C-alpha positions, 0 to 999 in steps of 0.5 A: 604271126603277123607278116613284120614278125614273119620277115624277123625270122627269115634267118632260119627260112631253110629250117622253119618256112613250112612251119612259119607259112603254115601258122600264118595261114592258121591265123587267117579266117573270117566270122560273119555275125548277124545280130538278130532281135529275139524280142521283136515280132518275127515278120509275116511269113508268106505260105510255106515259109517259117517266121523270120526273126529280124536281124538288126545288125551284121558284120564281117571280120577278117582275121589276117596277118596278126590283125582284124578287120571288121566291116560294117556294111551299113555304115561303109565302115572298117574298124581294123584291130592292130594288136602289135601296134597297140591301136585301132584304125577306123576308115570311114569310107562314105566321109573319106575319113580315117583316124587312130587311136591307141588302146591307152587312149581308149583305156582311158576314155572308158575310164572317164565314162566310168567315172562320170557314171558313178558321180551320175548314180551318186548325184542322182541318189542324193536327189532322188531324180532317177528311178532306183532300177536305172541306178541299178543297172548303172551300178551293175555295169560299172561291177558286173556279177554273174552266177556263172554255169558252164557245161563242158559237155555241150560247151555251153556257158551261162552268166546270170544276174537279175539285171542281164544274163548270157547265154553262150553256145561255143566249141572247142578250137585247136589250137586254143591260141587262136580263141585267145586272140579272138577274145582279146580282140572281142575285149577291145571291140566292146572298148572301142564300141562304147566310145564310138556308140555311147548309147550303148551300155558299158563294157564290163559286162561283156569283158566279164563273159569274156573273161569266163570264155578265156577261162574255159577257152570256148570260142562262141558260136552263139551269144544271147543277151537279155538285159532289163535296159529301156524297155528290156532286150533280147539279142541274139548273135550267131557267128559263123566261123570260116577258117579260110580266106578266099581272093575276094577277101584278101582283095578287099583287105588289100584295097582297105590298106591302099585307101588308108594310104592314098591322098582321098582319105583324110586323117583327122583326130579321133576326137573329131573323127567321134563327133562327125560319127555322133553327129550321123547317129543322131 
């Protein structure tokens, strides 16, 4: 429950205060996610140590008061998911810039990208300018179809296809509403990440995976992806969940919210923000 909704229910404070407070606390949690490149050669271990798989990315996501704050330390950037306002706010500390994009705007941008991808595939097939395997991969991302295998006893989910496969180890969470909230967040993050990083695969396959996880009400704790993209990728994300926030976590969230309302941060249109970000990625 967001603070805004909590405020609206103050009329029943004396009756439902403890229930409201416990619900609010239950929604406060954090997820630490390192992503490992299983295809890369393990680093040379020291004597007596096991080989280490390289970490290619990591993030820390705070869920608090009905919002999510996804912090990318390497980019000093915070992606703030605001489902009640139906938007994202993105804060780039290094460049002292911030922007917002509504869910509707984000969905239109993804639809436009998918339309352009369809036209590209059609034109490439007519001209014969691309290998069929590359075009089939784009087709798959536009209309992903997997063979789904779920093991309820072990909470494992496998989505397999000739182009891309997921293996998920999950867990059941009580109440299941927290799983659904997290997976809806993952849906919108898949769209936002594609718009901010166009070199990434289209969001369709990840949205399909999230749909399966929602159906079975399981929280992913380990996700392994194999795909024939480029020279082939094999990545594993490990999600470590902590069901409470400490004072340091809350201080961080307060700092970001304070920065967003300060004169030090320049508010810019989303397209301008994306132009700067893409220039940084080159």
